[in-house]
C-alpha positions as CSV (number, residue, x, y, z in Angstrom):
1,M,-113.9,-23.4,167.7
2,P,-117.6,-22.5,167.1
3,A,-119.9,-25.5,166.4
4,G,-120.8,-24.2,162.9
5,D,-117.2,-23.3,161.9
6,L,-116.4,-26.7,160.3
7,D,-114.7,-27.8,157.0
8,A,-116.7,-31.0,157.1
9,D,-118.9,-33.1,159.4
10,V,-116.4,-35.9,159.2
11,L,-112.7,-36.0,158.5
12,V,-111.4,-39.4,157.5
13,V,-107.7,-39.7,158.1
14,G,-106.3,-42.3,155.7
15,G,-107.6,-43.0,152.1
16,G,-107.1,-46.7,151.9
17,P,-109.9,-49.1,151.3
18,V,-111.3,-48.9,154.9
19,G,-111.0,-45.1,154.9
20,L,-112.7,-44.8,151.6
21,A,-115.5,-47.1,152.8
22,A,-115.9,-45.0,155.8
23,A,-116.2,-41.9,153.6
24,V,-118.9,-43.7,151.5
25,E,-120.8,-44.7,154.6
26,A,-120.7,-41.1,155.9
27,R,-121.9,-39.7,152.6
28,L,-124.7,-42.2,152.4
29,A,-125.7,-41.0,155.9
30,G,-125.9,-37.4,154.5
31,L,-122.7,-36.1,156.1
32,S,-120.1,-33.9,154.5
33,V,-116.7,-35.6,154.2
34,L,-113.1,-34.8,153.8
35,V,-110.5,-37.6,153.3
36,L,-106.9,-36.7,154.4
37,E,-104.4,-38.9,152.4
38,P,-100.8,-38.1,151.5
39,R,-100.6,-40.4,148.4
40,S,-102.4,-40.0,145.1
41,G,-103.9,-42.7,143.0
42,P,-104.6,-46.3,144.0
43,V,-102.2,-47.3,146.8
44,D,-100.7,-50.7,146.8
45,K,-99.5,-52.6,149.9
46,A,-98.8,-56.1,151.2
47,C,-102.3,-57.6,151.3
48,G,-103.8,-61.1,150.8
49,E,-106.4,-59.6,148.4
50,G,-109.0,-62.2,149.0
51,L,-112.5,-60.9,149.6
52,M,-114.4,-63.6,151.5
53,P,-118.1,-63.8,150.8
54,G,-119.0,-61.5,153.7
55,A,-116.5,-58.9,152.6
56,L,-117.8,-59.1,149.0
57,T,-121.3,-58.6,150.2
58,A,-120.2,-55.6,152.2
59,V,-118.4,-53.8,149.3
60,R,-121.4,-54.4,147.1
61,R,-123.6,-52.8,149.7
62,L,-121.5,-49.7,149.3
63,G,-122.3,-49.6,145.5
64,I,-119.3,-51.2,144.0
65,D,-118.6,-54.6,142.4
66,P,-114.8,-54.8,141.6
67,A,-113.5,-57.1,139.0
68,G,-111.4,-60.1,140.0
69,H,-111.4,-63.9,140.2
70,E,-114.2,-66.0,141.8
71,L,-113.2,-67.8,145.1
72,T,-115.3,-70.8,146.2
73,G,-113.4,-71.9,149.3
74,I,-110.0,-72.4,151.1
75,A,-107.4,-75.1,151.0
76,Y,-104.8,-75.8,153.7
77,V,-101.8,-77.6,152.2
78,D,-98.5,-79.0,153.5
79,A,-95.9,-81.4,152.0
80,T,-98.2,-84.4,152.2
81,R,-101.8,-83.3,152.8
82,R,-104.4,-81.0,151.4
83,A,-107.7,-80.1,153.2
84,E,-110.3,-78.3,151.1
85,H,-113.6,-76.7,152.1
86,R,-116.1,-74.8,150.0
87,F,-117.9,-71.8,151.3
88,P,-121.5,-72.9,152.3
89,R,-123.1,-69.6,151.2
90,G,-122.1,-67.5,148.3
91,T,-118.6,-67.0,146.8
92,G,-115.8,-64.6,147.4
93,R,-113.5,-62.8,145.0
94,G,-109.8,-62.3,144.6
95,V,-109.4,-58.6,143.9
96,R,-106.1,-56.7,143.4
97,R,-105.9,-54.1,146.1
98,T,-105.3,-51.4,143.6
99,V,-108.5,-52.4,141.7
100,L,-110.5,-52.3,145.0
101,H,-109.0,-49.0,146.0
102,D,-109.8,-47.4,142.6
103,A,-113.4,-48.6,142.8
104,L,-113.9,-47.2,146.3
105,A,-112.2,-43.9,145.4
106,R,-114.5,-43.5,142.4
107,R,-117.6,-44.3,144.5
108,A,-116.5,-41.9,147.3
109,A,-116.0,-39.1,144.7
110,E,-119.3,-39.9,143.0
111,L,-121.0,-39.3,146.3
112,G,-119.2,-36.0,147.0
113,A,-116.4,-36.9,149.4
114,E,-113.4,-34.7,148.8
115,V,-109.8,-35.9,149.1
116,V,-107.2,-33.5,150.6
117,V,-103.6,-34.3,150.0
118,G,-101.7,-34.3,153.3
119,R,-100.9,-36.3,156.4
120,A,-101.9,-36.0,160.0
121,T,-99.2,-34.6,162.3
122,S,-101.3,-32.9,165.0
123,V,-104.7,-33.5,166.6
124,R,-106.6,-31.2,169.0
125,Q,-110.2,-31.2,169.9
126,D,-112.8,-29.5,172.1
127,A,-116.5,-29.8,172.8
128,H,-117.4,-28.8,169.2
129,G,-115.0,-30.6,167.0
130,V,-111.5,-31.7,166.0
131,V,-108.7,-30.0,164.2
132,V,-106.2,-32.1,162.3
133,D,-103.4,-30.0,160.7
134,G,-105.8,-27.1,160.2
135,L,-108.8,-29.1,158.9
136,R,-111.8,-28.7,161.2
137,A,-114.4,-31.4,161.5
138,G,-117.1,-32.5,163.9
139,H,-115.6,-36.0,164.1
140,V,-112.5,-37.7,163.0
141,L,-112.4,-41.3,161.8
142,A,-108.8,-42.5,162.0
143,C,-108.3,-45.1,159.3
144,D,-104.6,-44.6,158.9
145,G,-103.6,-48.2,159.2
146,L,-101.5,-50.6,161.2
147,H,-99.1,-48.0,162.4
148,S,-101.6,-45.2,162.9
149,T,-100.3,-41.8,163.7
150,V,-103.7,-40.6,165.0
151,R,-103.9,-43.5,167.4
152,R,-100.6,-42.4,168.9
153,L,-101.4,-38.7,168.9
154,V,-104.6,-39.2,170.9
155,G,-103.0,-41.6,173.4
156,L,-104.7,-44.9,172.4
157,Q,-101.7,-46.9,171.5
158,A,-101.1,-49.8,173.9
159,P,-97.8,-51.6,174.2
160,V,-97.5,-55.2,173.0
161,R,-95.9,-56.9,176.0
162,R,-93.7,-60.0,175.5
163,A,-91.5,-62.1,177.8
164,R,-87.8,-61.4,177.6
165,G,-86.3,-63.1,174.6
166,D,-89.8,-63.9,173.1
167,D,-89.9,-62.4,169.6
168,R,-92.8,-64.1,167.9
169,R,-93.8,-60.9,166.0
170,R,-95.2,-61.7,162.6
171,F,-94.7,-59.8,159.3
172,G,-96.3,-60.0,155.9
173,L,-94.8,-60.0,152.4
174,R,-96.6,-60.1,149.0
175,R,-95.7,-60.4,145.4
176,H,-97.8,-61.0,142.2
177,Y,-96.9,-63.5,139.5
178,R,-98.1,-63.5,135.9
179,V,-99.6,-67.0,135.7
180,A,-103.0,-68.3,135.0
181,P,-104.9,-69.3,138.2
182,W,-105.1,-73.0,138.6
183,G,-108.4,-73.0,140.6
184,H,-110.9,-71.1,142.6
185,L,-109.6,-71.7,146.1
186,V,-107.4,-69.6,148.3
187,E,-104.5,-71.9,149.1
188,V,-102.7,-71.7,152.4
189,H,-99.4,-73.5,152.1
190,W,-97.6,-74.3,155.4
191,A,-93.8,-74.1,155.4
192,P,-91.9,-75.0,158.6
193,H,-91.9,-71.4,159.8
194,A,-94.2,-69.4,157.6
195,E,-97.4,-69.6,155.5
196,A,-97.9,-68.7,151.9
197,Y,-101.4,-67.5,150.9
198,V,-102.1,-67.9,147.2
199,T,-105.0,-65.8,145.8
200,P,-106.0,-65.7,142.2
201,V,-106.9,-62.1,141.4
202,G,-107.3,-62.0,137.6
203,P,-107.2,-64.1,134.4
204,G,-103.4,-64.2,134.3
205,L,-102.4,-63.1,137.8
206,V,-102.0,-64.6,141.2
207,G,-100.9,-63.0,144.4
208,V,-98.6,-64.8,146.9
209,A,-98.6,-63.4,150.4
210,V,-96.2,-64.8,153.0
211,L,-96.7,-64.5,156.8
212,G,-93.9,-65.3,159.2
213,P,-91.5,-64.1,161.8
214,A,-89.0,-61.2,161.4
215,R,-86.6,-61.7,158.5
216,T,-88.9,-64.1,156.7
217,D,-87.8,-64.2,153.0
218,L,-90.5,-64.7,150.3
219,D,-88.2,-66.6,147.9
220,A,-86.8,-68.8,150.6
221,T,-90.3,-69.6,151.8
222,L,-91.3,-70.7,148.3
223,D,-88.2,-72.9,148.1
224,A,-89.5,-74.7,151.2
225,L,-92.8,-75.3,149.3
226,P,-91.9,-77.4,146.3
227,A,-95.4,-78.0,145.0
228,L,-96.1,-74.2,145.0
229,A,-92.7,-73.5,143.6
230,R,-93.5,-75.8,140.7
231,R,-96.8,-73.9,140.0
232,L,-94.9,-70.7,139.8
233,A,-91.8,-72.0,137.9
234,G,-91.1,-69.6,135.0
235,A,-93.8,-67.1,136.0
236,E,-92.7,-63.6,135.7
237,P,-93.1,-61.5,138.9
238,D,-95.5,-58.6,138.5
239,G,-94.2,-55.8,140.7
240,P,-91.9,-55.8,143.7
241,V,-92.2,-57.6,147.0
242,R,-94.1,-55.4,149.5
243,G,-94.0,-55.8,153.2
244,A,-95.9,-54.9,156.4
245,G,-95.6,-55.4,160.1
246,P,-95.2,-56.2,162.8
247,L,-98.8,-57.2,162.5
248,L,-100.0,-57.4,166.2
249,Q,-101.2,-54.0,167.4
250,R,-103.1,-53.2,170.5
251,T,-105.2,-50.2,171.7
252,T,-106.3,-49.0,175.1
253,A,-109.7,-48.0,173.6
254,R,-111.2,-47.2,170.2
255,T,-112.4,-43.7,171.0
256,A,-110.9,-40.5,172.4
257,G,-113.5,-37.7,172.5
258,R,-114.6,-37.1,168.9
259,V,-111.9,-39.3,167.4
260,L,-112.8,-42.9,166.5
261,L,-110.3,-45.5,165.4
262,V,-111.4,-47.7,162.5
263,G,-109.9,-50.7,160.7
264,D,-106.2,-51.7,161.4
265,A,-105.8,-48.4,163.3
266,S,-108.2,-49.7,166.0
267,G,-106.0,-52.8,166.7
268,Y,-104.9,-55.8,164.8
269,V,-104.2,-59.4,165.5
270,D,-102.9,-61.1,162.4
271,A,-103.7,-61.6,158.7
272,L,-103.8,-65.4,159.1
273,T,-107.6,-65.7,158.6
274,G,-108.0,-63.1,155.8
275,E,-110.7,-61.2,157.7
276,G,-109.1,-57.8,158.0
277,L,-111.2,-56.1,155.3
278,R,-114.5,-57.6,156.4
279,V,-113.9,-56.5,159.9
280,G,-112.7,-53.0,158.8
281,L,-115.8,-52.5,156.7
282,A,-118.1,-53.5,159.6
283,Q,-116.2,-51.0,161.8
284,A,-116.6,-48.2,159.3
285,A,-120.4,-48.7,159.2
286,A,-120.5,-48.8,163.0
287,A,-118.4,-45.7,163.4
288,V,-120.7,-43.6,161.2
289,T,-123.7,-44.9,163.1
290,H,-122.2,-44.1,166.5
291,L,-120.4,-40.8,165.8
292,D,-122.1,-39.2,168.8
293,D,-122.1,-42.3,171.0
294,P,-118.5,-43.4,171.9
295,A,-119.7,-46.1,174.2
296,G,-122.0,-47.4,171.5
297,Y,-119.1,-47.6,169.1
298,E,-117.0,-49.5,171.6
299,R,-119.7,-52.0,172.0
300,A,-120.2,-52.3,168.2
301,W,-116.5,-52.7,167.7
302,V,-116.4,-55.5,170.2
303,R,-119.3,-57.3,168.4
304,A,-117.7,-56.8,165.0
305,T,-114.3,-58.1,166.0
306,R,-115.0,-60.7,168.7
307,D,-115.0,-63.8,166.6
308,Y,-112.1,-62.6,164.5
309,R,-110.0,-61.8,167.6
310,V,-110.7,-65.1,169.3
311,L,-110.2,-67.3,166.2
312,T,-107.1,-65.5,164.9
313,T,-105.5,-65.4,168.4
314,G,-105.9,-69.1,168.7
315,L,-104.6,-69.9,165.3
316,V,-101.6,-67.6,165.7
317,A,-100.8,-69.2,169.0
318,A,-100.8,-72.6,167.3
319,A,-98.8,-71.3,164.4
320,T,-96.1,-70.0,166.6
321,S,-95.8,-73.1,168.8
322,P,-94.7,-76.7,168.3
323,A,-98.4,-77.4,167.5
324,R,-97.8,-75.7,164.1
325,R,-96.9,-79.0,162.4
326,T,-100.3,-80.5,163.4
327,I,-102.5,-77.8,161.9
328,V,-102.9,-79.2,158.4
329,P,-103.1,-82.8,159.5
330,A,-105.8,-81.8,161.9
331,A,-107.6,-80.0,159.1
332,A,-107.5,-83.1,157.0
333,R,-108.5,-85.5,159.8
334,L,-111.2,-83.3,161.3
335,P,-113.1,-81.8,158.3
336,R,-116.1,-80.7,160.4
337,V,-113.9,-78.6,162.7
338,Y,-112.0,-77.2,159.8
339,G,-115.2,-76.6,157.9
340,A,-116.7,-74.7,160.8
341,I,-113.7,-72.3,160.7
342,V,-114.0,-71.7,157.0
343,D,-117.8,-71.3,157.3
344,R,-117.1,-68.5,159.9
345,L,-114.8,-66.8,157.3
346,A,-117.6,-66.9,154.8
347,R,-120.0,-64.7,156.8
């Protein structure tokens, strides 16, 4: 494949929020861009939908400012305690995923990124570029999500090893309810075996995302959280329950030749801290900066994800152990420690 015989400088595989952000970054860098995505229109999926202050700053830098509901902090809640902490710098925003997707899609189109309808089923590359299902590009940014096809095709999928009989895999569920938000905090309600994340996303709409083990049921989880169930009593569901998982995904590396993994495709720990989008946006910017420097991207990826991986791994370990019941009491008893965690999320 001759060096000049390219359909685009960059092919982004996956047109979700991180993929579209990567397309915007590439266009802002003066590169031609194609986005390969099988679905049309804004794509919905299980998602907490809370943009922490750092994530909101990042999307504004891309030239968008999606509508939603102001977020001023996070509250951890169990049957008897509530620990609240406000963001020390700036505010976040609860934004429906479809609203964010639409804003990013419009921005990418405005800048000249072209969407091609299709999905990746084959990847081959040489010294000059990469071919994905007949589309030729100088580089590929694989932004195709938690269960990335490109990650598997280029041999970067790593197994998640567990001891025999240990199935602590975690899954996510989400449903919206038509009810007026009752505050400006993301609430994390702790049930015995799952967490419910309540994010106000509009004047008359809240999203409830549940994280827990396999076969976790959203309605059963709400039944175990009477205070939250009372808030939602009589509220009409807005759309179906959507699911995702298993959440933990590992990779052997983030680059394979001219292919770079970005966002959830590059490896994922858990949604517990709500940092997935912020980290994905940082990776998208780093990938475009380091297209011709795989080692540089690996280093940038480590820097962008280090705190997220350490913090989330520790919290998930606690949440899937007998220490789970102590998390909210500790947050209430040790406000400085809890506040430091929330402050980290605000960056």
